[in-house]
A tleap script that builds the chain and sets N, CA, C and O, in Angstrom:
source leaprc.protein.ff14SB
mol = sequence {
  NMET GLN PRO TRP VAL TYR PHE LEU ILE VAL
  GLY ALA LEU PHE PHE LEU MET MET ARG GLY
  GLY CYS GLY SER HIE VAL MET GLY HIE GLY
  HIE HIE HIE ARG SER GLY ASP ASN ARG GLN
  THR ALA LEU GLY GLY SER VAL PRO PRO VAL
  GLY PRO ALA GLN VAL ARG ASP PRO VAL CYS
  GLY MET THR ILE GLU ARG ALA THR ALA LYS
  THR CYS ALA HIE ARG GLY THR VAL TYR TYR
  PHE CYS SER ASP GLN CYS ARG SER LYS PHE
  GLU VAL ALA PRO GLU THR TYR ILE VAL SER
  ALA CSER
}
set mol.1.N position { 8.484 67.499 -69.737 }
set mol.1.CA position { 9.393 66.399 -69.500 }
set mol.1.C position { 8.641 65.084 -69.671 }
set mol.1.O position { 7.444 65.013 -69.393 }
set mol.2.N position { 9.336 64.045 -70.127 }
set mol.2.CA position { 8.724 62.745 -70.364 }
set mol.2.C position { 8.429 62.031 -69.034 }
set mol.2.O position { 9.191 62.180 -68.079 }
set mol.3.N position { 7.331 61.257 -68.959 }
set mol.3.CA position { 6.999 60.544 -67.713 }
set mol.3.C position { 8.090 59.571 -67.273 }
set mol.3.O position { 8.282 59.379 -66.072 }
set mol.4.N position { 8.805 58.955 -68.203 }
set mol.4.CA position { 9.848 58.004 -67.812 }
set mol.4.C position { 11.008 58.690 -67.110 }
set mol.4.O position { 11.718 58.057 -66.329 }
set mol.5.N position { 11.212 59.987 -67.377 }
set mol.5.CA position { 12.273 60.731 -66.704 }
set mol.5.C position { 11.921 60.905 -65.223 }
set mol.5.O position { 12.795 60.806 -64.362 }
set mol.6.N position { 10.646 61.164 -64.928 }
set mol.6.CA position { 10.207 61.261 -63.534 }
set mol.6.C position { 10.451 59.940 -62.799 }
set mol.6.O position { 10.950 59.927 -61.674 }
set mol.7.N position { 10.094 58.834 -63.450 }
set mol.7.CA position { 10.328 57.519 -62.830 }
set mol.7.C position { 11.811 57.260 -62.609 }
set mol.7.O position { 12.190 56.670 -61.597 }
set mol.8.N position { 12.640 57.685 -63.523 }
set mol.8.CA position { 14.076 57.527 -63.397 }
set mol.8.C position { 14.602 58.336 -62.217 }
set mol.8.O position { 15.416 57.840 -61.438 }
set mol.9.N position { 14.146 59.564 -62.082 }
set mol.9.CA position { 14.584 60.428 -60.980 }
set mol.9.C position { 14.108 59.868 -59.635 }
set mol.9.O position { 14.886 59.780 -58.686 }
set mol.10.N position { 12.843 59.497 -59.560 }
set mol.10.CA position { 12.303 58.934 -58.317 }
set mol.10.C position { 13.024 57.631 -57.972 }
set mol.10.O position { 13.346 57.389 -56.809 }
set mol.11.N position { 13.274 56.802 -58.966 }
set mol.11.CA position { 13.992 55.548 -58.733 }
set mol.11.C position { 15.404 55.782 -58.220 }
set mol.11.O position { 15.865 55.076 -57.324 }
set mol.12.N position { 16.092 56.768 -58.782 }
set mol.12.CA position { 17.449 57.094 -58.330 }
set mol.12.C position { 17.438 57.600 -56.895 }
set mol.12.O position { 18.288 57.215 -56.092 }
set mol.13.N position { 16.481 58.457 -56.571 }
set mol.13.CA position { 16.374 58.950 -55.191 }
set mol.13.C position { 16.072 57.816 -54.218 }
set mol.13.O position { 16.649 57.750 -53.132 }
set mol.14.N position { 15.168 56.927 -54.611 }
set mol.14.CA position { 14.841 55.781 -53.763 }
set mol.14.C position { 16.077 54.922 -53.525 }
set mol.14.O position { 16.342 54.508 -52.396 }
set mol.15.N position { 16.834 54.656 -54.586 }
set mol.15.CA position { 18.051 53.860 -54.455 }
set mol.15.C position { 19.046 54.519 -53.502 }
set mol.15.O position { 19.612 53.850 -52.637 }
set mol.16.N position { 19.259 55.819 -53.656 }
set mol.16.CA position { 20.200 56.521 -52.786 }
set mol.16.C position { 19.750 56.502 -51.331 }
set mol.16.O position { 20.574 56.345 -50.431 }
set mol.17.N position { 18.455 56.660 -51.092 }
set mol.17.CA position { 17.948 56.616 -49.719 }
set mol.17.C position { 18.114 55.222 -49.108 }
set mol.17.O position { 18.477 55.092 -47.939 }
set mol.18.N position { 17.850 54.199 -49.889 }
set mol.18.CA position { 17.998 52.833 -49.380 }
set mol.18.C position { 19.462 52.474 -49.179 }
set mol.18.O position { 19.800 51.727 -48.261 }
set mol.19.N position { 20.314 52.990 -50.013 }
set mol.19.CA position { 21.737 52.664 -49.955 }
set mol.19.C position { 22.431 53.321 -48.769 }
set mol.19.O position { 23.258 52.678 -48.122 }
set mol.20.N position { 22.128 54.564 -48.466 }
set mol.20.CA position { 22.879 55.241 -47.413 }
set mol.20.C position { 22.050 56.084 -46.483 }
set mol.20.O position { 22.586 56.682 -45.550 }
set mol.21.N position { 20.767 56.149 -46.710 }
set mol.21.CA position { 19.927 57.008 -45.890 }
set mol.21.C position { 19.161 56.229 -44.846 }
set mol.21.O position { 19.679 55.299 -44.229 }
set mol.22.N position { 17.919 56.629 -44.662 }
set mol.22.CA position { 17.091 56.070 -43.597 }
set mol.22.C position { 16.749 54.603 -43.822 }
set mol.22.O position { 16.401 53.915 -42.862 }
set mol.23.N position { 16.833 54.101 -45.033 }
set mol.23.CA position { 16.506 52.703 -45.301 }
set mol.23.C position { 17.712 51.803 -45.380 }
set mol.23.O position { 17.578 50.644 -45.772 }
set mol.24.N position { 18.898 52.292 -45.023 }
set mol.24.CA position { 20.108 51.493 -45.190 }
set mol.24.C position { 20.105 50.240 -44.329 }
set mol.24.O position { 20.751 49.254 -44.684 }
set mol.25.N position { 19.393 50.254 -43.203 }
set mol.25.CA position { 19.342 49.066 -42.363 }
set mol.25.C position { 18.626 47.917 -43.065 }
set mol.25.O position { 18.910 46.754 -42.780 }
set mol.26.N position { 17.714 48.217 -43.966 }
set mol.26.CA position { 16.994 47.182 -44.697 }
set mol.26.C position { 17.936 46.441 -45.629 }
set mol.26.O position { 17.803 45.230 -45.808 }
set mol.27.N position { 18.879 47.144 -46.222 }
set mol.27.CA position { 19.814 46.540 -47.162 }
set mol.27.C position { 21.050 45.987 -46.465 }
set mol.27.O position { 21.944 45.462 -47.128 }
set mol.28.N position { 21.117 46.094 -45.144 }
set mol.28.CA position { 22.237 45.520 -44.402 }
set mol.28.C position { 23.463 46.407 -44.352 }
set mol.28.O position { 24.553 45.909 -44.069 }
set mol.29.N position { 23.336 47.683 -44.609 }
set mol.29.CA position { 24.476 48.592 -44.600 }
set mol.29.C position { 24.404 49.486 -43.372 }
set mol.29.O position { 23.326 49.786 -42.859 }
set mol.30.N position { 25.555 49.894 -42.924 }
set mol.30.CA position { 25.604 50.874 -41.852 }
set mol.30.C position { 25.617 50.286 -40.448 }
set mol.30.O position { 25.729 51.033 -39.475 }
set mol.31.N position { 25.506 48.974 -40.318 }
set mol.31.CA position { 25.542 48.360 -38.994 }
set mol.31.C position { 26.772 47.478 -38.903 }
set mol.31.O position { 26.979 46.600 -39.740 }
set mol.32.N position { 27.573 47.710 -37.902 }
set mol.32.CA position { 28.783 46.915 -37.714 }
set mol.32.C position { 28.678 46.229 -36.370 }
set mol.32.O position { 28.735 46.878 -35.325 }
set mol.33.N position { 28.522 44.911 -36.397 }
set mol.33.CA position { 28.362 44.143 -35.165 }
set mol.33.C position { 29.682 43.518 -34.761 }
set mol.33.O position { 30.520 43.169 -35.592 }
set mol.34.N position { 29.829 43.394 -33.480 }
set mol.34.CA position { 30.985 42.681 -32.957 }
set mol.34.C position { 30.712 41.200 -33.053 }
set mol.34.O position { 29.559 40.776 -33.131 }
set mol.35.N position { 31.775 40.408 -33.049 }
set mol.35.CA position { 31.575 38.963 -33.062 }
set mol.35.C position { 31.034 38.525 -31.712 }
set mol.35.O position { 31.181 39.231 -30.715 }
set mol.36.N position { 30.417 37.375 -31.685 }
set mol.36.CA position { 29.818 36.876 -30.460 }
set mol.36.C position { 28.349 37.216 -30.402 }
set mol.36.O position { 27.649 37.160 -31.414 }
set mol.37.N position { 27.877 37.571 -29.216 }
set mol.37.CA position { 26.463 37.884 -29.022 }
set mol.37.C position { 26.164 39.272 -29.569 }
set mol.37.O position { 26.616 40.267 -29.001 }
set mol.38.N position { 25.411 39.357 -30.659 }
set mol.38.CA position { 25.145 40.623 -31.324 }
set mol.38.C position { 23.840 41.268 -30.897 }
set mol.38.O position { 23.407 42.229 -31.535 }
set mol.39.N position { 23.200 40.784 -29.853 }
set mol.39.CA position { 21.930 41.373 -29.445 }
set mol.39.C position { 22.180 42.769 -28.906 }
set mol.39.O position { 23.086 42.981 -28.100 }
set mol.40.N position { 21.371 43.722 -29.356 }
set mol.40.CA position { 21.512 45.115 -28.970 }
set mol.40.C position { 20.208 45.624 -28.378 }
set mol.40.O position { 19.127 45.170 -28.752 }
set mol.41.N position { 20.315 46.565 -27.457 }
set mol.41.CA position { 19.122 47.220 -26.939 }
set mol.41.C position { 18.763 48.365 -27.873 }
set mol.41.O position { 19.517 48.675 -28.796 }
set mol.42.N position { 17.625 48.990 -27.642 }
set mol.42.CA position { 17.193 50.114 -28.472 }
set mol.42.C position { 18.159 51.289 -28.360 }
set mol.42.O position { 18.261 52.097 -29.283 }
set mol.43.N position { 18.862 51.390 -27.245 }
set mol.43.CA position { 19.801 52.488 -27.048 }
set mol.43.C position { 21.211 52.138 -27.494 }
set mol.43.O position { 22.120 52.956 -27.353 }
set mol.44.N position { 21.411 50.938 -28.030 }
set mol.44.CA position { 22.711 50.586 -28.574 }
set mol.44.C position { 23.595 49.756 -27.663 }
set mol.44.O position { 24.663 49.323 -28.096 }
set mol.45.N position { 23.201 49.516 -26.428 }
set mol.45.CA position { 24.013 48.715 -25.525 }
set mol.45.C position { 23.781 47.230 -25.727 }
set mol.45.O position { 22.764 46.833 -26.295 }
set mol.46.N position { 24.700 46.416 -25.273 }
set mol.46.CA position { 24.564 44.971 -25.406 }
set mol.46.C position { 23.616 44.423 -24.353 }
set mol.46.O position { 23.504 44.967 -23.254 }
set mol.47.N position { 22.939 43.344 -24.701 }
set mol.47.CA position { 22.064 42.647 -23.772 }
set mol.47.C position { 22.851 41.472 -23.219 }
set mol.47.O position { 23.294 40.620 -23.989 }
set mol.48.N position { 23.039 41.401 -21.905 }
set mol.48.CA position { 23.802 40.280 -21.361 }
set mol.48.C position { 23.019 38.982 -21.489 }
set mol.48.O position { 21.791 38.997 -21.408 }
set mol.49.N position { 23.711 37.847 -21.689 }
set mol.49.CA position { 23.014 36.568 -21.749 }
set mol.49.C position { 22.340 36.272 -20.410 }
set mol.49.O position { 22.857 36.620 -19.348 }
set mol.50.N position { 21.187 35.628 -20.481 }
set mol.50.CA position { 20.441 35.307 -19.276 }
set mol.50.C position { 20.560 33.812 -19.019 }
set mol.50.O position { 20.284 33.003 -19.904 }
set mol.51.N position { 20.967 33.449 -17.821 }
set mol.51.CA position { 21.057 32.038 -17.459 }
set mol.51.C position { 22.355 31.396 -17.918 }
set mol.51.O position { 23.193 32.040 -18.550 }
set mol.52.N position { 22.511 30.120 -17.594 }
set mol.52.CA position { 23.744 29.406 -17.941 }
set mol.52.C position { 23.829 29.137 -19.444 }
set mol.52.O position { 22.817 29.109 -20.145 }
set mol.53.N position { 25.053 28.941 -19.919 }
set mol.53.CA position { 25.267 28.663 -21.343 }
set mol.53.C position { 24.805 27.257 -21.696 }
set mol.53.O position { 24.364 27.014 -22.820 }
set mol.54.N position { 24.901 26.331 -20.752 }
set mol.54.CA position { 24.460 24.964 -20.991 }
set mol.54.C position { 23.280 24.638 -20.076 }
set mol.54.O position { 23.248 25.023 -18.908 }
set mol.55.N position { 22.321 23.923 -20.640 }
set mol.55.CA position { 21.120 23.540 -19.895 }
set mol.55.C position { 20.852 22.051 -20.090 }
set mol.55.O position { 21.452 21.411 -20.954 }
set mol.56.N position { 19.949 21.510 -19.284 }
set mol.56.CA position { 19.618 20.093 -19.344 }
set mol.56.C position { 18.246 19.903 -19.973 }
set mol.56.O position { 17.281 20.556 -19.576 }
set mol.57.N position { 18.160 19.015 -20.947 }
set mol.57.CA position { 16.890 18.657 -21.584 }
set mol.57.C position { 16.079 17.858 -20.562 }
set mol.57.O position { 16.551 16.821 -20.095 }
set mol.58.N position { 14.856 18.314 -20.196 }
set mol.58.CA position { 14.086 17.599 -19.174 }
set mol.58.C position { 13.560 16.240 -19.636 }
set mol.58.O position { 13.168 15.425 -18.801 }
set mol.59.N position { 13.541 15.979 -20.929 }
set mol.59.CA position { 13.007 14.713 -21.433 }
set mol.59.C position { 14.078 13.635 -21.444 }
set mol.59.O position { 13.888 12.572 -20.853 }
set mol.60.N position { 15.209 13.892 -22.111 }
set mol.60.CA position { 16.243 12.861 -22.240 }
set mol.60.C position { 17.409 13.057 -21.280 }
set mol.60.O position { 18.230 12.154 -21.122 }
set mol.61.N position { 17.501 14.229 -20.630 }
set mol.61.CA position { 18.571 14.481 -19.671 }
set mol.61.C position { 19.870 14.951 -20.299 }
set mol.61.O position { 20.860 15.144 -19.593 }
set mol.62.N position { 19.886 15.135 -21.589 }
set mol.62.CA position { 21.104 15.544 -22.295 }
set mol.62.C position { 21.469 16.988 -21.960 }
set mol.62.O position { 20.585 17.833 -21.821 }
set mol.63.N position { 22.771 17.277 -21.828 }
set mol.63.CA position { 23.244 18.645 -21.617 }
set mol.63.C position { 23.445 19.273 -22.989 }
set mol.63.O position { 24.115 18.706 -23.852 }
set mol.64.N position { 22.852 20.456 -23.181 }
set mol.64.CA position { 22.866 21.116 -24.489 }
set mol.64.C position { 23.211 22.590 -24.339 }
set mol.64.O position { 23.106 23.159 -23.253 }
set mol.65.N position { 23.626 23.204 -25.456 }
set mol.65.CA position { 23.891 24.645 -25.485 }
set mol.65.C position { 22.552 25.384 -25.521 }
set mol.65.O position { 21.712 25.113 -26.380 }
set mol.66.N position { 22.361 26.302 -24.602 }
set mol.66.CA position { 21.111 27.052 -24.523 }
set mol.66.C position { 20.858 27.855 -25.796 }
set mol.66.O position { 19.712 27.986 -26.226 }
set mol.67.N position { 21.909 28.390 -26.396 }
set mol.67.CA position { 21.758 29.240 -27.573 }
set mol.67.C position { 21.198 28.491 -28.781 }
set mol.67.O position { 20.546 29.105 -29.626 }
set mol.68.N position { 21.435 27.188 -28.885 }
set mol.68.CA position { 20.983 26.426 -30.053 }
set mol.68.C position { 19.841 25.466 -29.732 }
set mol.68.O position { 19.397 24.718 -30.604 }
set mol.69.N position { 19.368 25.481 -28.499 }
set mol.69.CA position { 18.327 24.537 -28.080 }
set mol.69.C position { 16.950 24.922 -28.606 }
set mol.69.O position { 16.686 26.091 -28.887 }
set mol.70.N position { 16.085 23.936 -28.736 }
set mol.70.CA position { 14.663 24.155 -29.038 }
set mol.70.C position { 14.014 24.561 -27.720 }
set mol.70.O position { 14.435 24.097 -26.660 }
set mol.71.N position { 12.995 25.421 -27.768 }
set mol.71.CA position { 12.376 25.897 -26.534 }
set mol.71.C position { 10.881 25.668 -26.509 }
set mol.71.O position { 10.227 25.508 -27.540 }
set mol.72.N position { 10.360 25.659 -25.280 }
set mol.72.CA position { 8.923 25.561 -25.051 }
set mol.72.C position { 8.636 26.240 -23.719 }
set mol.72.O position { 9.349 26.015 -22.741 }
set mol.73.N position { 7.607 27.060 -23.672 }
set mol.73.CA position { 7.218 27.720 -22.427 }
set mol.73.C position { 6.027 26.986 -21.841 }
set mol.73.O position { 5.068 26.666 -22.544 }
set mol.74.N position { 6.102 26.721 -20.535 }
set mol.74.CA position { 5.008 26.056 -19.829 }
set mol.74.C position { 4.845 26.716 -18.475 }
set mol.74.O position { 5.766 26.716 -17.658 }
set mol.75.N position { 3.662 27.283 -18.238 }
set mol.75.CA position { 3.335 27.961 -16.966 }
set mol.75.C position { 4.389 28.997 -16.569 }
set mol.75.O position { 4.790 29.074 -15.408 }
set mol.76.N position { 4.830 29.787 -17.545 }
set mol.76.CA position { 5.751 30.882 -17.270 }
set mol.76.C position { 7.219 30.499 -17.193 }
set mol.76.O position { 8.055 31.357 -16.911 }
set mol.77.N position { 7.554 29.255 -17.431 }
set mol.77.CA position { 8.947 28.810 -17.409 }
set mol.77.C position { 9.336 28.323 -18.796 }
set mol.77.O position { 8.564 27.630 -19.459 }
set mol.78.N position { 10.537 28.691 -19.231 }
set mol.78.CA position { 11.031 28.239 -20.526 }
set mol.78.C position { 11.858 26.981 -20.302 }
set mol.78.O position { 12.743 26.947 -19.446 }
set mol.79.N position { 11.557 25.945 -21.085 }
set mol.79.CA position { 12.292 24.685 -21.041 }
set mol.79.C position { 13.055 24.530 -22.347 }
set mol.79.O position { 12.587 24.964 -23.400 }
set mol.80.N position { 14.231 23.912 -22.281 }
set mol.80.CA position { 15.120 23.763 -23.430 }
set mol.80.C position { 15.252 22.291 -23.793 }
set mol.80.O position { 15.315 21.423 -22.923 }
set mol.81.N position { 15.291 22.026 -25.115 }
set mol.81.CA position { 15.312 20.645 -25.603 }
set mol.81.C position { 16.383 20.461 -26.668 }
set mol.81.O position { 16.735 21.401 -27.380 }
set mol.82.N position { 16.899 19.234 -26.768 }
set mol.82.CA position { 17.938 18.924 -27.750 }
set mol.82.C position { 17.365 18.756 -29.150 }
set mol.82.O position { 18.080 18.932 -30.137 }
set mol.83.N position { 16.078 18.417 -29.246 }
set mol.83.CA position { 15.487 18.148 -30.562 }
set mol.83.C position { 13.991 18.459 -30.548 }
set mol.83.O position { 13.387 18.672 -29.496 }
set mol.84.N position { 13.417 18.478 -31.746 }
set mol.84.CA position { 11.973 18.668 -31.867 }
set mol.84.C position { 11.213 17.483 -31.276 }
set mol.84.O position { 10.104 17.647 -30.767 }
set mol.85.N position { 11.807 16.290 -31.341 }
set mol.85.CA position { 11.155 15.101 -30.792 }
set mol.85.C position { 11.011 15.203 -29.278 }
set mol.85.O position { 9.949 14.902 -28.734 }
set mol.86.N position { 12.070 15.625 -28.599 }
set mol.86.CA position { 11.983 15.781 -27.138 }
set mol.86.C position { 10.990 16.883 -26.772 }
set mol.86.O position { 10.235 16.747 -25.810 }
set mol.87.N position { 10.990 17.967 -27.536 }
set mol.87.CA position { 10.037 19.038 -27.269 }
set mol.87.C position { 8.607 18.552 -27.457 }
set mol.87.O position { 7.731 18.898 -26.665 }
set mol.88.N position { 8.356 17.755 -28.494 }
set mol.88.CA position { 7.010 17.230 -28.739 }
set mol.88.C position { 6.556 16.312 -27.607 }
set mol.88.O position { 5.404 16.381 -27.179 }
set mol.89.N position { 7.447 15.458 -27.124 }
set mol.89.CA position { 7.110 14.572 -25.995 }
set mol.89.C position { 6.738 15.400 -24.768 }
set mol.89.O position { 5.782 15.080 -24.063 }
set mol.90.N position { 7.499 16.467 -24.518 }
set mol.90.CA position { 7.226 17.336 -23.374 }
set mol.90.C position { 5.875 18.024 -23.520 }
set mol.90.O position { 5.118 18.111 -22.553 }
set mol.91.N position { 5.562 18.515 -24.721 }
set mol.91.CA position { 4.310 19.239 -24.935 }
set mol.91.C position { 3.090 18.357 -24.736 }
set mol.91.O position { 2.028 18.859 -24.369 }
set mol.92.N position { 3.214 17.052 -24.970 }
set mol.92.CA position { 2.095 16.125 -24.785 }
set mol.92.C position { 1.798 15.941 -23.301 }
set mol.92.O position { 0.634 15.933 -22.899 }
set mol.93.N position { 2.849 15.792 -22.477 }
set mol.93.CA position { 2.659 15.548 -21.038 }
set mol.93.C position { 3.748 16.247 -20.237 }
set mol.93.O position { 4.653 15.589 -19.723 }
set mol.94.N position { 3.673 17.586 -20.122 }
set mol.94.CA position { 4.760 18.318 -19.441 }
set mol.94.C position { 4.946 17.951 -17.974 }
set mol.94.O position { 6.070 17.949 -17.473 }
set mol.95.N position { 3.866 17.644 -17.292 }
set mol.95.CA position { 3.978 17.330 -15.855 }
set mol.95.C position { 4.802 16.066 -15.608 }
set mol.95.O position { 5.344 15.886 -14.518 }
set mol.96.N position { 4.901 15.198 -16.600 }
set mol.96.CA position { 5.698 13.984 -16.485 }
set mol.96.C position { 7.179 14.312 -16.386 }
set mol.96.O position { 7.928 13.592 -15.727 }
set mol.97.N position { 7.610 15.383 -17.028 }
set mol.97.CA position { 9.040 15.711 -17.127 }
set mol.97.C position { 9.490 16.824 -16.203 }
set mol.97.O position { 10.693 17.023 -16.034 }
set mol.98.N position { 8.567 17.555 -15.600 }
set mol.98.CA position { 8.944 18.667 -14.723 }
set mol.98.C position { 9.301 18.113 -13.359 }
set mol.98.O position { 8.514 17.407 -12.728 }
set mol.99.N position { 10.527 18.453 -12.908 }
set mol.99.CA position { 10.999 18.024 -11.613 }
set mol.99.C position { 10.551 19.063 -10.592 }
set mol.99.O position { 10.896 20.239 -10.708 }
set mol.100.N position { 9.799 18.641 -9.610 }
set mol.100.CA position { 9.279 19.536 -8.585 }
set mol.100.C position { 10.383 19.885 -7.596 }
set mol.100.O position { 11.215 19.046 -7.253 }
set mol.101.N position { 10.377 21.147 -7.139 }
set mol.101.CA position { 11.376 21.606 -6.175 }
set mol.101.C position { 11.083 21.077 -4.765 }
set mol.101.O position { 11.977 21.055 -3.919 }
set mol.102.N position { 9.867 20.659 -4.511 }
set mol.102.CA position { 9.514 20.197 -3.160 }
set mol.102.C position { 9.614 18.704 -3.032 }
set mol.102.O position { 9.351 18.157 -1.961 }
savepdb mol mol.pdb
quit
């Protein structure tokens, strides 16, 4: 048999595996998500949202949607920002913007 026939057969098998087999997730097939929050656990269940939907930017005080906010972690706490500029200001001097509970 000609070598190009082997490549043709292997290529066809690869295509079929990617299209409907174990590699179908790579091509975006076989997964049907519900609208809204599409985060899934490894076992297939939904992950509930954590925290409020709206948060306050510690730099400018603006109320923003948590899902679309810029983030920065400082000492184990995640802070949310309306823009990259506010996040940059916070990263330079975070203690200036953190409101103490005491």
